[in-house]
C-alpha positions as CSV (number, residue, x, y, z in Angstrom):
1,M,0.0,0.0,0.0
2,K,2.8,2.3,0.9
3,N,4.5,1.8,-2.5
4,I,1.2,2.5,-4.3
5,I,0.8,5.8,-2.5
6,T,4.5,6.8,-3.3
7,I,3.9,6.0,-7.0
8,L,0.7,8.1,-7.0
9,V,2.3,11.1,-5.4
10,T,5.2,10.9,-7.8
11,L,2.9,10.6,-10.7
12,L,0.8,13.6,-9.6
13,F,3.9,15.7,-9.0
14,T,5.2,14.8,-12.5
15,I,1.9,15.7,-14.1
16,H,1.8,19.0,-12.2
17,T,5.3,20.2,-13.1
18,N,5.0,19.2,-16.7
19,A,1.7,21.0,-17.1
20,Q,1.7,23.9,-19.5
21,N,0.7,27.2,-18.0
22,T,-0.5,30.3,-19.8
23,I,0.1,34.0,-19.6
24,S,-3.0,35.8,-20.8
25,G,-4.9,39.0,-20.6
26,S,-5.5,42.3,-22.4
27,F,-3.6,45.3,-23.9
28,S,-5.2,48.7,-24.3
29,P,-5.7,50.6,-26.4
30,A,-6.2,47.5,-28.5
31,K,-5.2,49.1,-31.8
32,D,-1.7,49.9,-30.6
33,F,-0.6,46.3,-29.9
34,T,-0.3,43.3,-32.3
35,W,2.3,40.9,-31.0
36,L,3.9,39.7,-27.7
37,I,7.3,38.0,-27.3
38,A,8.5,36.3,-24.1
39,Y,12.2,36.0,-23.2
40,R,13.6,34.3,-20.2
41,L,16.2,36.5,-18.5
42,K,19.6,35.1,-17.6
43,P,22.6,36.9,-16.0
44,G,23.5,39.5,-18.6
45,T,21.4,38.2,-21.4
46,Q,18.0,36.8,-22.5
47,V,16.7,33.8,-24.5
48,Y,13.6,33.6,-26.6
49,V,10.8,31.4,-25.2
50,A,7.5,32.0,-26.9
51,D,5.4,34.5,-28.8
52,T,1.8,35.1,-29.6
53,A,-0.5,37.5,-31.5
54,I,-2.5,40.2,-29.7
55,K,-5.9,40.2,-31.4
56,D,-8.4,43.0,-30.5
57,G,-6.4,43.7,-27.4
58,K,-6.5,40.0,-26.1
59,F,-3.7,37.5,-25.9
60,S,-2.9,34.1,-24.5
61,L,0.6,32.8,-24.5
62,T,1.2,29.1,-23.7
63,M,4.5,28.6,-22.0
64,P,6.6,25.6,-23.0
65,K,6.5,22.6,-20.6
66,D,10.2,23.0,-19.9
67,A,10.1,26.7,-19.2
68,L,12.1,27.4,-16.1
69,A,11.0,29.5,-13.2
70,G,12.3,33.0,-13.1
71,T,11.9,36.5,-14.6
72,Y,10.5,36.8,-18.1
73,R,10.7,39.9,-20.3
74,M,7.5,40.5,-22.2
75,V,8.3,42.6,-25.3
76,Y,5.4,44.3,-27.1
77,A,7.0,46.7,-29.6
78,V,10.4,47.8,-30.9
79,P,12.9,48.8,-29.9
80,Q,12.8,45.9,-27.6
81,E,15.0,47.5,-24.9
82,E,12.3,50.2,-24.5
83,F,8.9,48.5,-24.9
84,Y,8.7,45.7,-22.4
85,F,7.7,44.7,-18.9
86,D,9.0,42.0,-16.7
87,I,7.0,39.3,-14.9
88,I,7.8,36.4,-12.5
89,Y,6.9,33.0,-13.9
90,D,7.1,30.1,-11.4
91,G,6.1,27.3,-13.7
92,L,3.2,26.4,-11.3
93,E,0.5,29.1,-11.9
94,D,-1.3,30.7,-14.8
95,I,-0.9,34.5,-15.0
96,V,-3.7,36.9,-16.0
97,L,-2.9,40.6,-16.5
98,S,-4.0,43.8,-18.2
99,F,-1.5,46.2,-19.6
100,N,-1.5,49.8,-20.8
101,T,1.4,52.1,-21.3
102,A,0.3,54.6,-18.6
103,D,-0.1,52.1,-15.7
104,G,2.0,49.2,-16.9
105,A,0.9,45.6,-16.0
106,R,-1.9,45.0,-13.5
107,Y,-2.4,41.4,-12.4
108,T,-5.7,39.7,-11.6
109,K,-4.2,36.2,-11.3
110,S,-0.7,35.3,-10.1
111,K,0.3,35.1,-6.5
112,E,3.9,35.9,-7.3
113,N,3.3,39.0,-9.3
114,M,0.3,40.3,-7.3
115,I,2.3,40.2,-4.0
116,L,5.3,42.0,-5.7
117,S,3.1,44.6,-7.3
118,K,1.3,45.4,-4.1
119,Y,4.6,45.5,-2.2
120,Y,6.1,48.1,-4.6
121,I,3.0,50.3,-4.4
122,S,2.9,50.2,-0.6
123,I,6.7,50.7,0.0
124,N,7.0,53.4,-2.5
125,D,4.0,55.3,-1.0
126,A,5.6,55.0,2.4
127,K,9.0,56.2,1.1
128,Q,7.3,59.2,-0.6
129,K,5.7,60.2,2.7
130,L,9.1,60.3,4.3
131,I,10.4,62.4,1.4
132,D,7.4,64.8,1.8
133,F,8.3,65.1,5.5
134,Y,11.7,66.5,4.6
135,V,10.5,68.6,1.7
136,A,8.0,70.3,4.0
137,G,10.8,71.1,6.3
138,K,9.4,69.1,9.2
139,T,11.6,68.1,12.1
140,N,9.3,66.4,14.6
141,E,11.0,63.3,15.8
142,K,7.7,61.5,16.7
143,T,6.4,62.0,13.2
144,Y,9.6,60.8,11.7
145,S,9.6,57.7,14.0
146,Q,6.0,56.9,12.8
147,L,7.0,57.2,9.2
148,T,10.0,54.9,9.6
149,K,8.0,52.4,11.6
150,S,5.4,52.3,8.8
151,L,8.2,51.4,6.3
152,E,9.5,48.7,8.6
153,N,6.0,47.2,9.1
154,I,5.4,47.1,5.3
155,Q,8.7,45.4,4.7
156,E,8.1,42.9,7.4
157,K,4.6,42.1,6.2
158,Y,5.6,41.4,2.6
159,E,8.7,39.5,3.4
160,K,6.5,37.2,5.5
161,E,3.8,36.9,2.8
162,S,6.3,36.2,0.1
163,S,8.3,33.6,2.1
164,G,9.1,30.6,-0.2
165,L,8.2,32.5,-3.4
166,I,10.5,34.0,-6.1
167,S,9.1,37.4,-5.3
168,Y,10.7,37.2,-1.8
169,H,14.2,37.7,-3.3
170,F,13.1,41.0,-4.8
171,I,11.3,42.2,-1.7
172,K,14.1,41.4,0.6
173,A,16.7,43.0,-1.7
174,N,14.6,46.2,-2.0
175,K,14.4,46.8,1.7
176,P,15.0,50.5,2.3
177,S,17.9,51.5,4.6
178,I,16.5,54.3,6.8
179,P,18.2,56.0,9.8
180,S,16.5,54.8,13.0
181,K,16.7,58.3,14.5
182,Y,15.7,61.7,13.0
183,G,18.5,63.7,11.3
184,T,18.8,66.5,8.8
185,I,18.1,65.9,5.2
186,Q,21.8,65.9,4.5
187,K,22.4,63.1,7.1
188,Y,19.4,61.2,5.7
189,V,20.7,61.3,2.1
190,K,24.3,60.4,3.3
191,H,23.0,57.4,5.2
192,K,20.9,56.2,2.3
193,K,23.8,56.4,-0.1
194,L,26.3,54.6,2.3
195,N,23.8,51.8,2.9
196,Y,22.2,51.6,-0.6
197,F,23.5,48.1,-1.4
198,N,23.1,46.6,2.1
199,Y,20.4,44.1,1.2
200,I,21.3,43.3,-2.4
201,D,23.0,39.9,-2.8
202,F,25.1,40.1,-6.0
203,K,25.5,36.3,-5.9
204,D,21.7,35.7,-5.9
205,N,21.0,34.0,-9.3
206,I,17.4,35.0,-9.2
207,L,18.3,38.7,-8.9
208,L,21.1,38.3,-11.5
209,S,18.6,36.7,-13.9
210,S,16.4,39.8,-13.9
211,G,16.6,43.5,-14.4
212,F,16.6,44.2,-10.7
213,I,20.3,44.7,-10.0
214,S,21.1,46.6,-13.2
215,D,18.1,48.9,-12.5
216,K,19.4,49.5,-8.9
217,V,23.0,50.1,-10.0
218,T,21.9,52.6,-12.7
219,N,19.6,54.4,-10.3
220,Y,22.4,54.7,-7.7
221,V,25.0,55.8,-10.2
222,F,23.0,58.6,-11.8
223,T,20.9,59.8,-8.8
224,S,23.0,59.4,-5.7
225,L,24.4,62.9,-5.9
226,P,25.1,65.7,-3.4
227,L,22.2,68.0,-2.6
228,E,24.1,71.1,-3.5
229,Q,24.0,72.7,-7.0
230,L,26.5,71.1,-9.3
231,T,28.0,72.1,-12.6
232,A,27.7,69.6,-15.5
233,E,31.4,68.8,-15.0
234,Q,31.0,68.3,-11.2
235,T,28.0,66.1,-11.8
236,E,29.9,63.8,-14.2
237,T,32.8,63.6,-11.6
238,E,30.3,62.5,-8.9
239,I,28.8,59.9,-11.2
240,I,32.2,58.5,-12.0
241,R,32.8,58.2,-8.2
242,N,29.5,56.3,-7.9
243,I,30.6,53.9,-10.7
244,K,33.8,53.1,-8.9
245,K,31.8,52.1,-5.8
246,T,29.4,49.9,-7.7
247,D,32.3,48.1,-9.3
248,Y,33.3,46.9,-5.8
249,Y,29.9,45.1,-5.5
250,S,29.9,43.6,-8.9
251,L,33.4,42.2,-8.9
252,G,32.3,38.7,-8.0
253,C,29.8,38.5,-10.8
254,S,30.4,36.9,-14.2
255,N,32.0,38.9,-16.9
256,K,28.9,38.5,-19.0
257,F,26.8,40.1,-16.2
258,R,29.4,42.9,-15.6
259,F,29.4,43.6,-19.4
260,H,25.6,44.0,-19.2
261,I,25.9,46.4,-16.3
262,Y,28.5,48.6,-17.8
263,Y,26.9,48.6,-21.2
264,T,23.7,49.8,-19.5
265,L,25.6,52.5,-17.8
266,W,27.3,53.5,-21.0
267,N,24.0,53.8,-22.8
268,Q,22.5,55.9,-20.0
269,A,25.5,58.2,-20.0
270,V,25.2,58.7,-23.8
271,A,21.4,59.3,-23.5
272,N,22.2,62.1,-20.9
273,G,25.0,63.6,-23.1
274,M,27.6,62.8,-20.5
275,N,30.7,62.1,-22.7
276,K,33.1,62.1,-19.8
277,V,31.2,59.4,-18.0
278,S,30.6,57.3,-21.2
279,D,34.3,57.5,-22.0
280,Y,35.3,56.5,-18.5
281,V,33.0,53.4,-18.6
282,F,34.2,52.4,-22.0
283,H,37.9,52.7,-21.4
284,N,38.0,51.4,-17.8
285,F,35.5,48.6,-18.0
286,L,33.5,48.0,-21.1
287,K,36.2,47.6,-23.7
288,D,38.0,44.8,-21.9
289,L,34.7,43.1,-20.8
290,A,33.5,43.2,-24.4
291,K,36.6,41.4,-25.6
292,E,36.4,38.8,-22.8
293,T,32.7,38.1,-23.5
294,N,33.2,38.1,-27.3
295,N,31.1,41.2,-27.8
296,T,33.6,42.9,-30.1
297,E,30.9,44.3,-32.3
298,V,29.9,46.5,-29.4
299,I,33.4,48.0,-29.3
300,K,33.1,48.9,-33.0
301,S,29.7,50.4,-32.4
302,I,30.9,52.5,-29.5
303,E,34.0,53.7,-31.4
304,T,31.7,54.7,-34.3
305,H,29.5,56.6,-31.9
306,N,32.4,58.4,-30.3
307,R,33.8,59.3,-33.8
308,L,30.5,60.9,-34.9
309,R,29.0,62.2,-31.6
310,I,28.0,65.8,-31.1
311,G,31.1,67.9,-30.3
312,A,33.5,65.5,-32.0
313,K,35.8,66.8,-34.8
314,A,34.4,65.5,-38.1
315,P,36.5,62.7,-39.6
316,E,38.7,63.8,-42.5
317,I,37.4,64.0,-46.0
318,A,39.8,64.7,-48.9
319,W,39.4,65.5,-52.6
320,K,41.7,66.6,-55.4
321,N,44.2,69.0,-53.7
322,N,42.0,69.9,-50.7
323,S,40.4,68.4,-47.6
324,L,37.8,69.2,-45.0
325,S,40.3,70.1,-42.3
326,N,42.0,72.6,-44.7
327,L,38.9,74.6,-45.5
328,K,39.1,78.0,-43.9
329,E,36.6,80.5,-45.0
330,D,36.0,83.6,-42.9
331,T,32.3,83.9,-43.8
332,T,31.4,80.3,-43.3
333,Q,29.6,79.6,-40.0
334,N,28.3,76.1,-40.9
335,Y,29.5,73.3,-43.0
336,V,26.9,70.7,-44.2
337,L,28.1,67.3,-45.2
338,V,25.5,65.6,-47.5
339,F,26.0,61.9,-48.2
340,W,23.9,61.1,-51.3
341,S,23.9,59.1,-54.5
342,S,23.1,59.9,-58.1
343,S,21.1,56.6,-58.3
344,C,18.9,57.6,-55.3
345,S,15.6,59.0,-56.4
346,H,14.9,60.6,-53.0
347,C,18.3,62.3,-53.2
348,L,17.6,63.7,-56.7
349,K,14.6,65.5,-55.3
350,E,16.0,66.6,-51.9
351,V,19.6,67.6,-52.7
352,P,18.7,70.1,-55.6
353,K,16.2,71.6,-53.2
354,L,18.9,72.2,-50.7
355,H,21.1,73.6,-53.4
356,E,18.4,76.1,-54.3
357,Y,17.7,77.0,-50.7
358,L,21.3,77.8,-49.9
359,K,22.0,80.0,-53.0
360,A,21.4,83.1,-51.0
361,N,23.2,81.8,-47.9
362,N,26.9,82.6,-47.8
363,N,27.3,81.4,-44.2
364,T,26.9,77.7,-45.1
365,K,29.2,75.6,-47.3
366,V,28.1,72.2,-48.5
367,I,30.4,69.3,-49.1
368,A,28.4,66.7,-51.1
369,I,29.8,63.2,-50.9
370,G,28.5,60.9,-53.6
371,L,28.4,57.2,-52.7
372,E,28.7,55.7,-56.2
373,D,29.4,52.6,-58.1
374,D,30.9,54.7,-60.9
375,D,31.1,58.3,-61.9
376,I,28.9,58.4,-65.0
377,L,25.6,59.6,-63.5
378,W,27.4,61.4,-60.7
379,K,29.2,63.7,-63.2
380,Q,25.9,64.6,-64.9
381,E,24.0,65.3,-61.6
382,T,26.8,67.4,-60.0
383,K,26.7,69.8,-62.9
384,R,23.3,70.9,-61.6
385,L,24.8,71.5,-58.1
386,N,27.6,73.8,-59.0
387,N,27.5,75.7,-55.7
388,F,28.5,72.5,-53.8
389,T,31.9,71.1,-53.3
390,H,31.7,67.5,-54.6
391,V,33.5,64.4,-53.5
392,I,33.0,61.0,-54.9
393,S,33.4,57.9,-52.8
394,L,33.4,54.8,-55.0
395,G,32.2,51.5,-53.6
396,K,28.9,53.0,-52.5
397,W,27.9,51.4,-49.1
398,E,31.3,49.7,-48.8
399,S,33.1,52.9,-49.7
400,T,35.6,54.6,-47.4
401,Y,33.5,57.5,-46.3
402,A,30.3,55.5,-46.1
403,K,32.1,53.3,-43.5
404,I,33.9,56.2,-41.7
405,Y,30.6,58.1,-41.3
406,N,28.5,54.9,-40.8
407,I,26.1,55.8,-43.6
408,Q,23.0,53.6,-43.6
409,A,20.8,55.6,-45.9
410,T,20.9,58.5,-48.4
411,P,20.7,61.4,-48.1
412,T,22.3,61.7,-44.7
413,Y,23.3,65.1,-43.2
414,F,25.9,66.3,-40.7
415,V,26.2,69.9,-39.7
416,L,29.6,71.2,-38.6
417,D,30.6,74.5,-37.0
418,K,33.4,76.7,-38.4
419,D,35.9,74.5,-36.5
420,K,34.6,71.3,-38.2
421,K,33.0,70.0,-35.0
422,I,29.7,68.1,-35.4
423,T,26.9,70.2,-34.1
424,A,23.9,68.4,-35.4
425,K,22.8,65.2,-37.3
426,P,19.4,66.1,-38.8
427,E,17.4,63.0,-39.8
428,T,15.4,64.8,-42.4
429,Y,15.7,67.7,-44.9
430,E,13.1,69.6,-42.8
431,E,15.1,69.1,-39.6
432,L,18.3,70.4,-41.5
433,I,16.5,73.5,-42.7
434,K,15.1,74.2,-39.2
435,F,18.5,73.9,-37.7
436,L,20.1,76.2,-40.2
437,E,17.4,78.8,-39.8
């Protein structure tokens, strides 16, 4: 009898763990969403798992039987790194949710995700009340004690409720570090910064296989700054100090995960126009990590970005007995580089229009670089554009200047100042004219 019960229990367990669960629900407004792709997050990377259509705002995605428990990234548009939300999938429960871009994902079925969502709402609300306390200039120690006690109670409540769940790892790691006694706002901020990583385990594979740690590191690096007014240069210096500190915590992580962290920081620095920070990250961490993790294409991409970023000296272009760097004309305030082709119908409409527009503008000089397979059509078309300086780059997309300037389409525009530094990269003719005006 005992053996029969053992067999039945084993059989039931096997059936349960091999059952296919679903992630289903709705997207609104329905017309804005057509497809959903699920990726399982791994330390520093992600792998495709499944996808499904979104029809009339409804979807149902069946997870594979062998889908492992963990964090999954749900991508609903491109670029993928921008249009997504993360969920916990434990392999045991179906998940039902509703999503809209204003509120994100709301769960109506899923113990894991419902507990975590409620926790974040509660803890963030309690933290905001503490911030409001300082913003209002309050100093009452009893009020402060009540606010911190509320934070402690919320944390304790949700740690207990999530015990044994995947969500527990995130709730525990998100525990706020708050001074037990009232102090000035300066002391509060200093304490928070010093203890920011106290509860984050950089060896926890569940945290590593999610966006949690990279989000926390990015937030610390770019927001843990002194309260006083800083110049742009001082801000970048402080951010670099923060990066040095986060490196201490991530040293024990895999190179793949560290590459992911520093590539995230590099992208954020670029988005904020912080060249000093992005260069520091690239030269001190990312370049070597990219080589060690076989991400050498990223190095090429970053080097291209640095070569063509706003403020950089435009790469040299030479023709006949002259070159871009040798051009020195007192009346010229702007140089426009136009990469075009005599076989491009769009170029043949747009470039002559630019030529006509600039006839009365002596402050702007145009260097038109023709990306061509041969010079037959190019010679004919350039006769109509006699106010431009013309350069031919044979080999079209594989030509020297197409590669140096990373040209992916024609026409492409670069605006330079009188010192030949890149000041703008208009994506359209209209943007170019607006900039010049």
